[in-house]
TILUM-283404 format. One line per field, with one value per residue (C-alpha): chain; residue number from 1; x, y, z. Coordinates in steps of 0.2 Angstrom, whole numbers, plus 5000, padded with zeros to 4 digits. Each point is the difference from the previous one (the first is absolute). Layout:
<kemis>
chain A ...;
resi NUM ...;
X X ...;
Y Y ...;
Z Z ...;
</kemis>
This chain:
<kemis>
chain A A A A A A A A A A A A A A A A A A A A A A A A A A A A A A A A A A A A A A A A A A A A A A A A A A A A A A A A A A A A A A A A A A A A A A A A A A A A A A A A A A A A A A A A A A A A A A A A A A A A A A A A A A A A A A A A A A A A A A A A A A A A A A A A A A A A A A A A A A A A A A A A A A A A A A A A A A A A A A A A A A A A A A A A A A A A A A A A A A A A A A A A A A A A A A A A A A A A A A A A A A A A A A A A A A A A A A A A A A A A A A A A A A A A A A A A A A A A A A A A A A A A A A A A A A A A A A A A A A A A A A A A A A A A A A A A A A A A A A A A A A A A A A A A A A A A A A A A A A A A A A A A A A A A A A A A A A A A A A A A A A A A A A A A A A A A A A A A A A A A A A A A A A A A A A A A A A A A A A A A A A A A A A A A A A A A A A A A A A A A A A A A A A A A A A A A A A A A A A A A A A A A A A A A A A A A A A A A A A A A A A A A A A A A A A A A A A A A A A A A A A A A A A A A A A A A A A A A A A A A A A A A A A A A A A A A A A A A A A A A A A A A A A A A A A A A A A A A A A A A A A A A A A A A A A A A A A A A A A A A A A A A A A A A A A A A A A A A A A A A A A A A A A A A A A A A A A A A A A A A A A A A A A A A A A A A A A A A A A A A A A A A A A A A A A A A A A A A A A A A A A A A A A A A A A A A A A A A A A A A A A A A A A A A A A A;
resi 1 2 3 4 5 6 7 8 9 10 11 12 13 14 15 16 17 18 19 20 21 22 23 24 25 26 27 28 29 30 31 32 33 34 35 36 37 38 39 40 41 42 43 44 45 46 47 48 49 50 51 52 53 54 55 56 57 58 59 60 61 62 63 64 65 66 67 68 69 70 71 72 73 74 75 76 77 78 79 80 81 82 83 84 85 86 87 88 89 90 91 92 93 94 95 96 97 98 99 100 101 102 103 104 105 106 107 108 109 110 111 112 113 114 115 116 117 118 119 120 121 122 123 124 125 126 127 128 129 130 131 132 133 134 135 136 137 138 139 140 141 142 143 144 145 146 147 148 149 150 151 152 153 154 155 156 157 158 159 160 161 162 163 164 165 166 167 168 169 170 171 172 173 174 175 176 177 178 179 180 181 182 183 184 185 186 187 188 189 190 191 192 193 194 195 196 197 198 199 200 201 202 203 204 205 206 207 208 209 210 211 212 213 214 215 216 217 218 219 220 221 222 223 224 225 226 227 228 229 230 231 232 233 234 235 236 237 238 239 240 241 242 243 244 245 246 247 248 249 250 251 252 253 254 255 256 257 258 259 260 261 262 263 264 265 266 267 268 269 270 271 272 273 274 275 276 277 278 279 280 281 282 283 284 285 286 287 288 289 290 291 292 293 294 295 296 297 298 299 300 301 302 303 304 305 306 307 308 309 310 311 312 313 314 315 316 317 318 319 320 321 322 323 324 325 326 327 328 329 330 331 332 333 334 335 336 337 338 339 340 341 342 343 344 345 346 347 348 349 350 351 352 353 354 355 356 357 358 359 360 361 362 363 364 365 366 367 368 369 370 371 372 373 374 375 376 377 378 379 380 381 382 383 384 385 386 387 388 389 390 391 392 393 394 395 396 397 398 399 400 401 402 403 404 405 406 407 408 409 410 411 412 413 414 415 416 417 418 419 420 421 422 423 424 425 426 427 428 429 430 431 432 433 434 435 436 437 438 439 440 441 442 443 444 445 446 447 448 449 450 451 452 453 454 455 456 457 458 459 460 461 462 463 464 465 466 467 468 469 470 471 472 473 474 475 476 477 478 479 480 481 482 483 484 485 486 487 488 489 490 491 492 493 494 495 496 497 498 499 500 501 502 503 504 505 506 507 508 509 510 511 512 513 514 515 516 517 518 519 520 521 522 523 524 525 526 527 528 529 530 531 532 533 534 535 536 537 538 539 540 541 542 543 544 545 546 547 548 549 550 551 552 553 554 555 556 557 558 559 560 561 562 563 564 565 566 567 568 569 570 571 572 573 574 575 576 577 578 579 580 581 582 583 584 585 586 587 588 589 590 591 592 593 594 595 596 597 598 599 600 601 602 603 604 605 606 607 608 609 610 611 612 613 614 615 616 617 618 619 620 621 622 623 624 625 626 627 628 629 630 631;
X 5000 5005 5010 4996 5010 4993 4992 4992 5010 5006 5018 5012 5002 4983 4987 4991 5015 5001 4982 5002 5008 4987 4986 5009 5002 4981 4998 5012 4992 4983 5005 5007 4985 4989 5010 4998 4982 4998 5010 4989 4984 5007 5005 4983 4991 5011 4996 4982 5001 5009 4988 4985 5009 5004 4981 4994 5012 4994 4982 5004 5008 4985 4989 5011 5001 4981 4998 5012 4991 4984 5007 5007 4983 4991 5013 4999 4981 5001 5012 4988 4984 5007 4993 5017 5011 5016 5015 5017 5015 5018 5015 4987 4989 4982 5000 4983 4983 4984 4983 4997 5017 4994 4984 5009 5012 4986 5008 4990 5013 5016 5011 4997 5010 5011 5018 4997 5008 4991 5004 4991 4984 5003 4997 5016 4998 4997 5016 5006 4985 5003 5018 4993 4987 5011 5005 5013 4987 4981 4998 5008 4989 4985 5005 4999 4986 5000 5006 4988 5006 4993 5003 4999 4987 5005 4989 5010 4986 5007 4991 5002 5006 5006 5017 5013 5013 5011 5016 4996 5008 4991 5004 5017 5005 4999 4984 4988 4982 4989 4983 4988 4982 4989 4993 4991 4983 5004 5008 4984 4990 5011 4999 4981 4999 5012 4990 4984 5008 5007 4987 4981 4990 4987 5011 5017 5008 5013 4991 5004 5015 5009 4997 5008 5014 5004 4998 5012 5013 4998 5001 5017 5006 4993 5010 5016 4997 4992 4984 4982 4984 4982 4985 4983 4985 4984 4983 4985 4986 4983 5006 4988 4986 5005 5001 4983 4991 5008 5007 5017 5004 4998 5010 5014 5000 5002 5015 5008 4997 5007 5016 5003 4997 5013 5013 4998 5002 5017 5017 5005 5012 4987 4990 4981 4992 4983 4999 4982 4982 5001 5017 5015 5017 5014 5019 5007 5018 5014 5007 4983 5008 4989 4984 4996 4989 4986 5000 4999 4985 4991 5003 4993 4985 4996 5002 4989 4986 4998 4983 5001 4987 4993 4985 4997 5000 5012 5006 5012 5012 5011 5013 5007 5019 5012 5019 5015 5018 5017 5010 4989 4986 5010 5013 4990 4988 4986 5001 4999 4985 4991 5003 4994 4985 4997 5002 4987 4987 5003 4997 4983 4996 5004 4987 5007 5007 5016 5017 5008 5019 5003 5004 5004 4984 4991 5010 4996 4981 5001 5009 4987 4986 5007 5002 4981 4995 5009 4992 4983 5002 5006 4986 4987 5009 5002 4983 5007 4985 4986 4984 4994 4982 4994 4982 4989 4986 4983 4997 4981 5001 5018 5001 5014 4993 5017 5018 5015 5013 5017 5015 5015 5017 5008 5018 5012 5014 4992 4987 4983 5001 4987 4989 5005 5018 4997 4984 5008 5014 4987 4991 5016 5006 4984 4998 4985 4988 5007 4999 4982 4995 5007 4990 4984 5002 5005 4986 4987 5008 4999 4982 4996 5009 4990 4984 5003 5005 4984 5009 4987 5009 4999 5006 5018 5008 5015 5011 5003 5014 4997 5012 4991 4983 5006 5005 4990 4999 4992 4982 5002 5012 4986 4987 5012 5004 4982 4996 5015 4994 4982 4998 4986 5007 4992 5013 5014 5003 5013 5009 5006 5011 4995 5014 4989 4992 5016 5007 4985 4984 4988 5008 5000 4981 4996 5009 4992 4983 5004 5006 4985 4989 5009 4995 5017 4999 5012 5008 5011 5015 5010 4987 5007 5018 5002 4994 4981 4990 4982 4993 5006 4996 4981 5002 5009 4988 5008 4991 5012 5013 5014 5006 5019 5008 5011 4983 4994 5016 4998 4981 5000 5014 5000 4985 5005 5000 4984 4993 5006 4993 4983 5000 5004 4986 4988 5006 4998 4983 4995 5005 4991 5016 5005 5016 5013 5014 5016 5013 4988 5009 4992 4983 5001 5002 4986 4988 5004 4998 4983 4995 5003 4990 5015 4993 5014 5017 5016 5015 5009 4986 4990 5014 5017 5002 4999 5007 4988 4997 4997 4987 4991 4998 4994 4987 4994 4998 4989 5008 4992 5008 4993 4991 4996 5014 4989 4985;
Y 5000 5018 5007 5018 5012 5008 5013 4987 5003 4985 4996 4997 4983 4995 4993 5017 5008 4987 5004 5018 4999 4987 5013 5015 4990 4999 5019 5005 4988 5006 5018 4995 4990 5015 5012 4988 4998 5019 5002 4987 5009 5016 4992 4992 5017 5009 4986 5001 5019 4999 4987 5011 5014 4989 4994 5018 5005 4985 5005 5017 4994 4989 5015 5011 4986 4999 5019 5000 4986 5009 5016 4992 4992 5016 5009 4986 5001 5019 4999 4987 5010 5017 5007 5007 4988 4995 4991 4997 4997 4995 5001 5006 4985 4999 4990 5004 5007 5003 4996 5018 5000 4984 5009 5015 4991 4989 4984 4984 4993 5006 4988 5010 5015 4993 5000 5011 5017 5014 5013 4991 5004 5019 5009 5004 5019 4999 4993 5016 5003 4984 5005 5017 4992 4987 5006 4993 4997 4999 5016 5011 4992 5005 5018 5004 4998 4984 5000 4998 4987 4985 4981 4986 4986 4983 5002 5016 5013 5015 5005 5018 4999 5010 4992 5001 4987 4998 4990 4987 4984 4985 4982 5004 5010 5018 5002 5013 5001 5009 5006 5006 5006 4997 5017 4995 5002 5017 5006 4995 5009 5015 4999 4999 5015 5010 4994 5006 5017 5002 4992 5002 4986 4999 4999 4995 5014 5012 5014 5019 4999 4986 5008 5016 4991 4991 5015 5010 4986 4999 5019 4999 4986 5009 5016 4991 4991 5015 4989 5005 4994 5002 5000 4996 5005 4990 5004 4988 5009 4998 4988 5007 4995 4982 5001 5008 4989 4983 5001 5001 4982 5002 5016 4990 4987 5013 5008 4983 4997 5018 4996 4984 5009 5014 4987 4991 5017 5004 4992 4989 5013 5014 5004 5000 5007 5004 5016 4997 5000 4999 5008 4991 5005 4993 5003 4997 4996 5005 4996 5003 4996 5002 4997 5018 5004 5006 4983 4991 5011 4996 4981 5002 5009 4987 4986 5009 5003 4981 4994 4991 4989 5007 4993 4989 5014 5008 5018 5011 5010 5014 5010 5018 5001 5014 4998 5009 4997 5001 5010 5012 5003 4998 4990 4997 4984 5010 5013 4988 4991 5016 5006 4984 5002 5018 4993 4986 5013 5009 4984 4999 5017 4996 4987 4985 4984 5008 5006 5017 5004 5013 5017 5016 5008 4987 5004 5019 4996 4989 5014 5013 4988 4998 5019 5001 4987 5009 5016 4993 4995 5017 5008 4991 5006 5018 5001 5004 4992 5010 4996 5007 4998 4996 5003 4986 5006 4993 4999 5002 5017 5006 5003 4994 4985 4994 5003 4988 5003 4999 4999 5011 5000 5017 4995 5013 4990 4993 5013 4995 4981 4993 4986 4987 5002 4997 4990 4984 5002 5003 4984 4990 5007 4997 5019 5000 4995 5015 5012 4994 5003 5017 5003 4995 5010 5015 4999 4998 5015 5011 4995 5005 5016 5004 4995 5012 5014 4998 4993 4990 4982 4985 4982 4998 4984 4993 4987 4984 4989 4981 4998 5013 4993 4983 5008 4994 5018 5008 4999 5005 5014 5006 5000 5010 5013 5003 5002 5011 5013 4996 4997 4991 4984 5005 5013 4987 4989 4986 4997 4982 4990 4984 4991 4999 4985 4990 5000 4994 5004 4993 5011 5015 4997 4999 5016 5009 4995 5007 5016 5001 4998 5014 5011 5001 5001 4990 5000 4988 5010 4998 4987 4988 5003 4986 4982 5003 4986 5002 4987 5010 5017 4995 4997 5016 5012 5015 5015 5004 4994 5012 4999 5002 5014 4989 4995 5018 5006 4990 5001 5012 4992 4981 4989 4987 5013 5006 4982 4997 5016 4996 4983 5006 5013 4986 4988 5013 5004 4982 4998 5016 5010 5017 5003 5014 5003 5008 5009 5009 5014 5004 5004 4985 4988 5009 4998 4981 4996 5009 4992 4983 5004 5004 5007 5011 5007 5006 5008 5015 5004 5008 5002 4994 4994 5016 5005 5002 5019 4999 4986 5009 5015 4989 4991 5017 5007 4986 4999 4987 4992 5006 4985 5010 4991 4984 5006;
Z 5000 4998 5014 5007 5010 5015 4989 4990 4984 4991 5002 4986 4994 5007 4988 5000 4993 4987 4994 4996 4982 4995 5003 4990 4984 4996 5003 4986 4988 5004 4997 4983 4996 5004 4989 4986 5003 5000 4985 4991 5005 4994 4983 4999 5004 4987 4988 5003 4998 4984 4994 5003 4991 4985 5001 5000 4986 4990 5003 4994 4985 4996 5002 4989 4987 5001 4998 4986 4991 5003 4994 4984 4997 5002 4989 4987 5001 4998 4985 4992 5003 4996 4984 4995 4990 5009 4993 5006 4990 5004 4988 4987 5001 5007 5016 5008 4993 5009 4992 4995 4991 4991 4995 4994 4989 4994 5006 5004 5012 5009 4990 4984 5007 5015 4994 4985 4998 5010 4988 4986 5010 4997 4984 4991 5000 5019 5007 5005 5011 5008 5005 5006 5010 5009 5018 5013 5013 5002 5011 4986 4987 5010 5000 4981 4987 4990 4983 4985 4988 4990 5003 4988 5001 4994 4985 4995 5006 5009 5016 5008 5019 5014 5006 5013 5006 5015 5004 5013 5009 4994 5002 5007 4985 4992 4990 4993 5004 4986 5004 4986 5000 4984 4996 4984 5007 5008 4984 4990 5013 4998 4981 5001 5011 4989 4985 5008 5004 4982 4989 4996 5009 4986 4984 5008 4991 5008 5009 4999 5013 4991 4983 5006 5008 4984 4989 5012 4998 4981 4998 5009 4988 4985 5005 5001 4983 4991 4997 4998 5010 4998 5013 4994 5011 4996 5006 4995 4991 5009 5013 5012 4989 5001 5019 5001 4988 5002 5018 5008 4998 4981 5001 5009 4987 4987 5009 5000 4982 4996 5010 4991 4983 5005 5005 4983 4991 5006 5002 5015 5007 4999 5016 5000 5016 5007 5009 5007 4993 4981 4998 4994 4995 4990 5000 4983 5004 4988 4988 4990 4983 4985 5010 5005 5016 4988 4991 5016 5006 4984 5003 5018 4994 4987 5013 5012 4987 4997 5007 5017 5008 5016 5008 4985 4988 4989 5004 4992 5012 4994 5008 5000 5001 5003 4997 5007 4995 5008 4999 4990 5012 5017 5010 5016 5001 5008 4987 4986 5007 5003 4983 4992 5011 4993 4982 5004 5005 4984 4991 5009 4995 4982 4999 5010 4992 4995 5006 5002 5003 5014 4995 5009 4994 5010 5015 4998 4998 5016 5009 4994 5005 5018 5001 4995 5012 5014 4995 5000 5018 5004 4990 5011 5016 4993 4992 4983 4991 4992 4992 4983 4994 4982 4996 4994 4988 4997 4981 5002 5009 4998 5019 5012 5009 5008 5003 4999 5014 4992 5010 4997 5009 5002 5005 5007 4992 4984 4996 4994 4998 4987 5007 4987 5007 5018 5002 4993 5013 5014 4995 4999 5017 5009 5003 4990 5014 5011 4985 4997 5018 4998 4984 5008 5015 4990 4988 5014 5010 4984 4997 5018 4998 4984 5007 5015 4988 4990 4984 4990 5001 4989 5003 5000 4993 5008 4992 5011 4996 5000 5015 5010 4996 5006 5017 5014 5007 4985 5006 5018 4994 4988 5014 5011 4987 4996 5018 5003 4987 5001 4982 4990 4992 4984 4998 4997 4986 4999 4983 5001 4988 4990 5009 5016 4992 4998 5018 5011 4990 5013 5013 4989 4995 5019 5004 4985 5006 5018 4992 4990 5015 5008 4985 4991 4981 4990 4983 4991 4994 4984 4994 4986 5004 5014 5001 4997 5008 4994 5012 5015 4992 5000 5019 5004 5008 4990 4992 4986 4987 4997 4982 5000 4991 4989 4991 5000 4993 4984 4999 4984 4990 5006 4995 5013 5014 4994 5000 5018 5006 4993 5007 5017 5000 4994 5013 5014 4995 4999 5018 5005 5002 4995 4990 5001 4988 5006 4990 4989 4991 4984 4993 4988 5015 5009 4985 4998 5019 5000 4984 5008 5016 5012 5016 5007 4994 5009 4992 4993 4988 5015 5013 5005 5019 5010 5017 5014 4999 4981 5001 5014 4989 4986 5011 5007 4982 4995 4983 4988 4985 4983 4992 4984 4991 5002 4991;
</kemis>
């Protein structure tokens, strides 16, 4: 057993002393084992941590790959569905095409074009545009407008496109991606809009704007080459009659037929245009050669005069033409067109169905006419018109039974302007209605003044133009002026022209009956010089027929005029109407008229038209025409 000292401590050499080294050895080993165990745990923990990191990285890579695949799928779908054609080429060979590119190039399958030269798909004259439209990156390509060029289909047809290209990295190699948008449909739409803006929709001919543009360009060329040009302005004769009688659809059919005739009457490089309505114009381009503009105008006139079928019937349509020449008549497009228009109106005045060349005399006449028209307008504003009065004599008693109010224009600039000079201008410029209103008011105001002054008044005849008679305000205006001056309607007489029956006869007859009911007397003026329509004449509630002075003038020496006058007098009496002959200047005329039973006369034989003061003196004197020469 172990020995202890007195303090209880084991003594050396004793068994207790021998046991101590054996206990220390397991303690060191335990510590080493513990360190190993801790190190292993740390290694396992680190390994687990790295494993988790690798797992997370792997998961992220999988998600990224999935995202990339999805993006690539979406991009491919986008490329395949986009309407723009996209093709990619590397080393000059096509390596990719989307369906839109296949459609653009007219290919049925990619194999038709894959591996072929990319520049073969570009029109030969557009290769420079391709180079200019190819950029180093896509961002730069998006900043500039696309290039306009043409690509080639597999069948050889060319297609207009808007194009750009960008260098890209594709399939691990440098490549070029081309993008093109087919603009064929848009170009067609733009051309259609442009055509509508520059062409007549009915006939398909160029319109005024395009004609003037072409004429201006041709003038510049003619100036450089010292060439001549001609402009022919054509207006169809009596086209309005076709529209009014057969309808606008037939009128349109006629215009299309005329357009076709005109195109066939000139050369292919000449221009035929429609200005509007029934007006056409032709540009005869140089060189004219031996065929002069006049010969071409004659040929056009002959072609137009050929019968055409309209509404199942043959109709003959003629045209009046005016010609202007470059450089003789001007060097500006607008001027040449206007001068041809002036010449056309001269052709109409000359009897229609013909042509006239522009002359400076025509321009002078037009300028004078414009001056006259402007003067007429000022005359109304400045009260420059005056009325003269010519007595109307009863052949049974020789007494003055009426007066005709005749308009005179006392112009400060032009002097006393004859009615035959300004009345036609007033009628064409639509001033005749305003002038007619002035005449009616002035005549009624004068009658009122005479009555108030005790002058023995007689009815006053007023000339009413056809356009004024057709005016809707004529009847109420008459009622207003009669009320304004408190006049009896029987003191007024309207002298109407025969042309009233040609415009709207039923409306004219209805208005005449209303005027008759008011108490206004009416006479047909210048009977026999217009389009006499006896079927309407018998329905007109008129009181007199007025024999035109052109028949009266030849009464003594011309048997035909004498026969006409006799026939008119007998016709009037058979209808219960009185007759009055104007322009009676000689005793011989007076005798023959009286012998045929004419009721009244008017003319210089008894008195010229007199100003107001002189006619008042005559009425007050009670002068009577001597009828002794008739016995």
